[in-house]
LUMVO-170271 format. One line per field, with one value per residue: residue number from 1; x, y, z of N, C-alpha, C, CB in turn. Coordinates in steps of 0.1 Angstrom, whole numbers. Glycine has a CB too. Example, Ala and Ser with C-alpha at 12.3 -4.5 7.8 and 13.67 -1.06 7.14 Angstrom:
! LUMVO-170271
resi: c(1|2);
nx: c(132|128);
ny: c(-57|-22);
nz: c(78|71);
cax: c(123|137);
cay: c(-45|-11);
caz: c(78|71);
cx: c(132|129);
cy: c(-33|0);
cz: c(78|79);
cbx: c(113|141);
cby: c(-45|-6);
cbz: c(90|57);
END
This chain:
! LUMVO-170271
resi: c(1|2|3|4|5|6|7|8|9|10|11|12|13|14|15|16|17|18|19|20|21|22|23|24|25|26|27|28|29|30|31|32|33|34|35|36|37|38|39|40|41|42|43|44|45|46|47|48|49|50|51|52|53|54|55|56|57|58|59|60|61|62);
nx: c(10|44|67|101|135|168|198|231|249|235|216|182|158|133|107|75|40|25|1|-25|-35|-58|-60|-46|-28|-19|-6|15|27|37|56|74|82|95|117|132|145|174|193|208|226|219|237|255|273|294|295|283|249|221|188|154|124|94|73|49|28|10|-15|-27|-52|-57);
ny: c(-51|-57|-82|-89|-94|-88|-88|-102|-82|-59|-51|-50|-75|-97|-85|-87|-83|-91|-88|-72|-38|-35|-18|-15|6|18|-4|-6|18|15|-5|9|29|13|5|27|28|22|-6|-24|-54|-86|-101|-129|-146|-128|-127|-114|-119|-128|-117|-118|-98|-81|-54|-31|-9|19|37|70|93|127);
nz: c(17|13|2|2|-10|2|-13|-8|-16|-10|-29|-41|-46|-59|-53|-41|-40|-12|2|-12|-17|-28|-48|-79|-88|-64|-53|-72|-68|-42|-46|-62|-44|-25|-41|-42|-18|3|13|39|38|53|81|91|114|109|82|51|41|21|28|38|40|51|44|54|38|44|31|34|31|34);
cax: c(22|54|78|113|148|179|209|243|255|226|206|169|153|121|97|62|29|20|-13|-28|-43|-71|-59|-34|-19|-13|4|26|34|44|67|83|87|105|128|140|152|187|193|221|224|219|250|255|287|304|295|271|240|208|178|140|117|82|70|35|27|-3|-19|-37|-56|-62);
cay: c(-56|-62|-91|-86|-100|-80|-96|-100|-69|-48|-49|-54|-84|-105|-77|-92|-78|-102|-85|-60|-27|-35|-9|-18|17|19|-15|-3|30|9|-12|19|34|3|4|39|27|16|-16|-31|-69|-93|-106|-141|-150|-119|-128|-109|-129|-123|-119|-114|-90|-76|-40|-27|5|24|50|78|105|138);
caz: c(23|3|7|-7|-7|1|-16|1|-20|-7|-39|-38|-55|-56|-47|-44|-32|-4|5|-20|-11|-35|-59|-86|-88|-51|-52|-80|-61|-30|-51|-67|-32|-20|-50|-39|-5|3|24|44|38|66|84|99|117|103|67|45|35|16|37|33|49|47|47|53|34|47|24|41|24|43);
cx: c(31|63|89|125|159|191|221|251|247|216|193|165|140|111|83|52|23|5|-16|-36|-57|-71|-45|-24|-12|-3|16|34|42|56|78|90|98|118|137|148|165|187|207|218|225|233|248|269|297|304|282|262|228|198|164|133|103|80|55|35|12|-5|-30|-40|-62|-71);
cy: c(-62|-72|-89|-93|-89|-89|-93|-87|-57|-45|-55|-64|-91|-97|-82|-85|-91|-100|-71|-50|-27|-26|-11|-7|20|8|-12|9|25|2|-2|26|26|3|17|38|20|6|-21|-46|-75|-98|-118|-145|-141|-119|-123|-120|-122|-126|-114|-106|-86|-61|-37|-13|8|37|57|91|115|147);
cz: c(12|9|-3|-1|-8|-2|-8|-3|-17|-17|-35|-49|-50|-48|-51|-35|-25|-1|-3|-13|-17|-47|-66|-86|-75|-49|-60|-74|-49|-35|-56|-54|-26|-28|-48|-26|-7|15|27|43|52|68|94|101|110|88|62|38|30|27|31|44|43|51|44|49|36|40|32|34|34|36);
cbx: c(18|61|72|115|151|181|213|253|259|234|211|159|163|125|99|62|18|28|-16|-36|-37|-82|-60|-37|-27|-24|-2|21|24|35|64|76|75|99|124|131|143|199|184|226|234|209|259|246|289|317|296|275|237|204|181|132|125|70|79|27|31|-5|-23|-32|-67|-50);
cby: c(-68|-50|-106|-71|-112|-71|-95|-111|-70|-36|-53|-43|-95|-117|-62|-107|-71|-104|-83|-65|-13|-32|6|-22|30|19|-28|1|40|0|-21|30|36|-11|3|52|19|26|-27|-26|-76|-105|-95|-153|-165|-122|-143|-98|-140|-129|-111|-126|-77|-84|-31|-30|6|25|46|81|102|146);
cbz: c(34|-3|7|-9|-15|13|-31|-1|-35|-4|-53|-38|-59|-48|-50|-42|-41|9|20|-33|-14|-26|-54|-100|-93|-40|-56|-94|-57|-23|-63|-75|-22|-19|-64|-39|5|4|19|58|28|66|91|92|114|108|63|35|46|2|50|28|53|52|38|66|19|62|9|56|13|49);
END
């Protein structure tokens, strides 16, 4: 599970592993995956604001 902040300009900051997969490389891959995403900043009363969110990444091997 990753916790991150989307700044008012849409940029990503403060990406932290909140709950590890138990494998360092998978945690690193999840962070890199998140960094490739584009985000819209939060909006409060018509004004762009930074916001925080979490993302659960599930790895599945077939």
